[in-house]
N, C-alpha and C positions, 0 to 999 in steps of 0.2 A: 842719233842726231849728231853726236860728237864726231863720228866717222865722216858724216856728210860735210860738216864744217871743216874738218881737217883736209878732206879731199878738195873742197873748193879752194882752200888756201894754197894747196900744192899745185893747183891748176893756174895760179898766177905765175906767168913765165916772163922771159925776156923778149920774146917775139910776140908782137901784137896779133899776128895771124893765128898763132898757136893759142893765145889767150882766148880769142874769139871761138875757135873750134872747141877747145876744152870746156868753156863755159856753156856753149850750146849742148855739148854732150852731157854735161852735168844736169842741165835743165830737162833734157829729153830722155836720157837713158839711165843715169846712175842709179836711181832708186829701183830700177827693174833688174839690175844685175844679180846673178847668183854668186855664191862664195868664190867659185873658181874664176868667174869673170872679174870680180872685185880684185882678186889677187893679180890677174893679168893687167888690170888697169893700174894698180899700184906699181907693178914692174915697169910698165910703160912710162909712168910719171917719174921713175928713177933715171930715165935716159936723159942725156943732154938735149937741150932744146933743138939744136940743128938735126941731130939723129932722129928724134921723134918726129919733127916736121917732115924730114925726108921720107920716113916710113908712111906717114899719113898721106903725103902727096905722091906716093908711089915712086919716088926717085930712087929709093933704096930697095932692092929686091929683098922682100921679107916673106915670111910664111903667113900671110894673111889668112890662108885657109885654116891654119891651126890657131888663129887668134880672132875669135869672134868680136872681141872688143875693138881690135884694130879695124876690122871691117866696118863696125859702127862709126868709128871716128872718120873713116874715109868717105862715108856717105853724107857727112855734114858739110 
């Protein structure tokens, strides 16, 4: 439960749109992630807001095929 609360806190960002997407992701998918996916999510949360938003909105060419968590974020 401590990890869930910590992740929810880290999802509070400077961009309202990013806050909305990340909170929906937390509500719908976070508890279903395996260990590798949790690490991917933590890595994504370490990115600056604009970079993460660009990846989610497909503005930045990324390797979504190798990031199942990013694919989930893009579907929200």
